[in-house]
C-alpha positions in Angstrom: 70.5 82.3 138.3 68.0 85.1 137.8 67.7 86.7 134.4 69.7 89.9 135.3 72.6 87.8 136.7 72.5 85.6 133.6 72.5 88.7 131.4 75.5 90.2 133.1 77.5 86.9 133.0 76.8 86.4 129.3 77.7 90.0 128.4 81.0 89.6 130.3 81.9 86.2 128.8 80.9 87.1 125.3 83.4 90.0 125.3 86.1 87.4 125.9 84.7 85.2 123.1 84.1 82.4 125.6 81.3 80.0 124.3 78.3 80.0 126.5 75.4 77.6 126.8 72.3 79.1 128.5 70.0 76.5 130.0 66.4 77.1 131.1 62.8 76.0 130.9 60.6 77.1 127.9 59.3 80.6 127.7 61.4 82.4 130.2 63.1 84.7 127.8 66.5 83.2 126.9 66.5 84.5 123.3 65.2 87.9 124.5 68.2 88.3 126.9 70.7 87.6 124.0 68.9 90.2 121.8 69.0 92.7 124.7 72.7 92.2 125.2 73.4 92.8 121.5 71.1 95.8 121.4 72.6 97.5 124.5 76.2 96.9 123.2 75.2 98.1 119.8 76.5 95.0 118.1 74.9 92.6 115.6 73.0 89.4 116.6 72.2 86.4 114.3 69.6 84.0 115.8 69.9 80.5 114.3 67.3 77.9 115.3 69.4 74.8 114.8 66.5 72.4 115.2 65.3 73.7 111.8 68.6 73.1 110.0 70.2 70.1 108.2 73.9 69.4 108.6 74.6 70.7 105.1 72.7 74.0 105.9 75.4 74.8 108.5 78.4 73.3 106.8 77.5 74.7 103.4 77.1 72.9 100.0 80.1 71.6 98.0 80.6 72.8 94.5 83.2 72.1 91.8 85.9 74.8 91.3 86.9 74.4 87.6 90.0 76.7 88.0 91.9 74.1 90.1 89.6 71.0 89.7 88.8 70.9 93.4 85.6 70.8 95.5 84.9 73.9 97.6 82.4 74.3 100.3 80.1 77.3 99.8 79.5 79.0 103.2 75.9 79.4 104.4 74.6 82.9 103.6 73.1 83.2 107.1 76.4 83.1 108.9 78.3 86.3 109.7 80.1 87.5 106.7 82.3 90.2 108.3 80.3 93.2 107.2 79.4 93.6 110.9 82.7 93.7 112.9 81.1 92.6 116.2 78.2 90.5 117.1 76.7 87.4 118.8 76.0 84.2 116.8 73.1 82.7 118.8 72.7 79.0 118.3 69.2 78.5 119.8 67.7 75.1 120.5 71.1 73.5 120.1 70.2 70.4 122.0 66.9 69.9 120.1 68.9 69.7 116.8 69.6 66.3 115.4 72.9 64.8 116.4 74.4 65.3 112.9 73.5 69.0 113.1 75.1 69.2 116.6 78.2 67.5 115.1 78.4 70.2 112.5 78.0 72.9 115.1 80.8 71.3 117.2 83.5 72.3 114.7 82.1 75.9 114.5 82.2 76.1 118.3 85.5 74.3 118.8 87.5 75.9 116.0 85.4 79.0 115.1 85.3 77.6 111.6 83.5 75.0 109.5 84.3 73.9 106.0 85.6 76.9 104.1 84.0 79.3 106.6 85.7 81.1 109.5 83.7 83.1 112.1 84.9 86.8 112.1 87.2 87.7 114.9 84.8 90.1 116.6 81.9 87.6 117.0 81.1 85.4 120.0 79.0 82.3 120.2 76.2 81.8 122.6 73.9 78.7 122.5 70.7 77.9 124.4 68.3 75.1 125.0 65.8 73.6 127.3 66.7 71.1 130.0 66.1 67.4 129.5 63.6 67.5 132.4 61.4 70.0 130.6 59.5 67.4 128.5 60.8 68.9 125.2 62.3 66.8 122.4 66.0 67.1 123.2 69.1 65.1 122.2 71.8 64.6 124.8 74.9 66.6 123.8 78.1 64.7 123.3 80.6 65.3 126.1 83.2 66.9 123.8 80.6 69.4 122.7 79.3 70.1 126.2 82.8 70.6 127.4 83.3 73.5 124.9 80.8 75.8 126.8 80.5 77.6 130.1 77.1 76.4 131.2 74.7 78.9 132.9 71.2 77.9 134.1 68.5 80.6 134.2 65.2 80.6 136.1 62.2 83.0 136.0 62.4 85.7 138.6 59.3 87.9 139.5 61.3 90.9 140.6 63.4 91.0 137.4 60.3 90.4 135.3 58.4 93.3 137.0 61.3 95.7 136.3 61.2 94.6 132.7 57.4 94.7 132.4 57.1 98.3 133.6 59.6 99.4 130.9 57.8 97.3 128.3 54.4 98.9 129.1 52.9 95.5 130.1 49.3 96.0 131.3 49.3 97.2 135.0 46.8 94.5 136.0 49.2 91.8 134.8 52.1 93.4 136.8 49.8 93.7 139.9 48.7 90.1 139.6 52.3 88.8 139.4 53.2 90.9 142.4 50.2 89.4 144.2 51.0 85.9 143.1 54.7 85.5 142.1 54.2 81.8 141.6 51.9 82.7 138.6 54.8 84.0 136.5 56.1 80.6 135.7 53.8 77.6 136.3 55.2 74.9 134.1 54.7 71.4 135.6 56.3 68.5 133.9 53.6 66.2 135.4 50.7 68.2 133.9 49.4 67.5 130.4 47.7 70.8 130.0 48.9 72.4 126.7 48.8 76.0 127.9 50.8 77.1 130.9 52.1 80.4 132.3 55.6 81.6 131.4 57.0 85.1 130.9 56.4 84.6 127.2 52.7 83.6 127.6 52.0 86.5 129.9 53.1 88.7 127.0 50.4 87.0 125.0 47.9 87.9 127.8 49.1 91.5 127.5 48.4 91.5 123.8 44.9 90.0 124.4 44.0 92.7 126.9 45.4 95.5 124.7 43.3 94.2 121.8 40.1 94.6 123.8 38.3 91.5 122.7 34.6 90.9 123.3 33.9 89.8 126.9 32.6 86.4 125.9 36.0 85.7 124.3 38.3 86.9 127.0 38.3 83.8 129.3 38.8 81.4 126.3 41.7 83.4 124.9 43.5 83.9 128.2 42.9 80.3 129.1 44.6 79.3 125.9 47.6 81.3 126.9 48.2 80.5 130.6 45.8 77.6 131.4 42.3 77.5 132.9 43.1 77.8 136.6 45.3 80.8 136.3 43.1 82.4 133.7 40.1 82.2 136.1 42.2 83.5 139.0 43.6 86.4 136.9 40.1 87.5 135.6 38.7 87.3 139.1 41.6 89.6 140.2 41.0 91.9 137.2 37.2 92.2 137.9 37.8 94.6 140.8 39.4 97.2 138.5 36.1 98.9 138.1 36.1 99.7 141.8 39.3 101.7 141.6 39.4 105.5 142.1 40.8 107.6 139.3 44.6 107.7 139.2 44.5 111.3 138.0 42.3 112.3 140.9 44.7 110.7 143.3 47.8 112.5 141.8 45.9 115.8 141.7 44.9 115.4 145.4 41.2 115.3 144.6 40.3 112.0 146.5 41.4 110.1 149.5 39.0 107.2 148.8 40.8 103.8 149.0 39.4 100.3 148.1 39.3 97.7 150.8 39.6 94.6 148.5 43.1 93.1 148.5 43.1 92.5 144.8 42.0 96.0 144.1 44.7 97.4 146.4 47.4 95.5 144.5 46.1 96.8 141.1 45.8 100.3 142.4 49.3 100.5 144.0 50.9 99.0 140.9 49.1 101.4 138.6 50.1 104.4 140.8 53.8 103.5 140.9 53.8 102.9 137.1 52.5 106.5 136.6 55.5 108.0 138.4 58.8 108.6 136.7 61.6 111.1 136.6 59.4 113.6 134.7 56.5 113.5 137.2 55.8 116.8 139.0 56.8 117.0 142.7 53.3 118.1 143.5 51.8 114.8 142.0 54.3 112.7 144.0 53.5 114.6 147.1 49.8 114.0 146.6 50.6 110.3 146.1 52.4 110.2 149.4 49.5 111.8 151.1 47.1 109.3 149.6 49.1 106.3 150.8 48.5 107.5 154.4 45.0 106.1 153.9 46.2 102.7 152.8 46.9 99.6 154.9 50.5 99.6 156.0 51.8 96.8 153.7 50.4 98.6 150.6 51.7 102.0 151.6 55.2 100.4 152.0 54.8 98.6 148.7 54.3 101.9 146.9 57.3 103.6 148.6 59.6 100.6 148.1 58.8 100.5 144.4 59.5 104.2 144.1 62.8 103.9 146.0 63.9 101.0 143.8 63.4 103.3 140.8 65.4 106.1 142.4 62.5 108.5 142.8 63.5 111.2 145.4 61.0 111.5 148.3 62.9 113.2 151.1 62.3 116.7 150.0 58.4 116.3 149.8 56.4 118.1 152.5 54.2 115.0 153.1 57.2 112.7 153.5 57.7 113.3 157.3 54.0 112.5 157.8 54.5 109.2 156.0 57.7 108.4 157.9 56.0 109.1 161.2 53.2 106.7 160.4 54.9 103.8 158.6 58.7 104.1 159.3 58.6 101.0 161.6 57.3 98.9 158.6 60.2 99.8 156.3 63.1 97.3 156.1 
C-alpha cells in the first residue's frame, strides 16, 4: 500500500489499540509515518530500536525487595510511565532483534505487560521491520508473535512523496527529477552490491547536500555516496540545465514569455513554478502564470495546472483561464 494509505490504516487501528506490524524496504519512511501520526494526533511517541536491546533491557532488571524478601523486576525507564496518557510505543526493527529480545517483546505485545510493568491504557503498539527479501539481517518471527499483529506492507509512492516533499521544502530540482523519473525515488535492487542506493531517505541526504552548497568538485562524489553512481550522474545532468531557466519572479510578474526547450529544463521550471504558488499568492501572479503556460508544450502546461488543482488553487475566476481552456482543454483528463 502507498504511504498515505498505510498512514490512515495505522492511525485508525492504533486508536483501537490493535497491534500493527508495518513491513517495507529500507529507507521508505516507516518510522517517519509513525512520528507524523503521533504529531498530528498530539500524542506521545516512543521509538525503541529493538535490535539494540538485550532481553533484560526490555524486561527490566530483578532486584531484592527486603520488605518482603522477594525479587522484583525494575521496569525499564524508557517504557511509557503513564505521565503521557496517550501515545504510540513504536518497536522498530523488531524482526532484526535477536530471538530472545523478540520473545521478551512477545509478552508486551500479547498481554500489554512484561515483568512488573504494564503498558498504560491509552498507549498502542506499532512495530516495523524490513522484509526478509531486502538483504537485511533479520530473524524470522515466531508464528505466535506474528499472529498478534495486523500486517501492513508499505511501498514507496512518487505522488505521495512529492506532496510531502513540497511541504518539507525539498529542493525543487529533486522534486522535478523524481517527477521526470519516478523510478528514481526507490532504486533498491537486492541483486546489486552497490552500497549507496536511492530511497526517500537518501534523497533527503541529497537535499541536505544541495542546501549546503559544497564545492563543485565534491558534488558528484557526495551525491554518488547517497544514491549511487548512475542516478547521481543522471541527476546532475538533469540539474545542469537550471542555469538556462528564466526568472520565476519575472514569470509571475508577467515580464517574460521566454520558455526553455530542453525537456529537463521544462520539468525543473514547471516544478519550481507550482511550488511558488500557495493560498497566499496574489491572483495577479497566478494569472500571469496561466498566461505563461500558454507558451509551453501541452504536456507541461497541463502538468502545472493539474498540480495547482491537486492543491486546491482556484483558477476559474482568472481572466486568462478561458484562454488556457480554449488551447489545452482537450489534454485535461
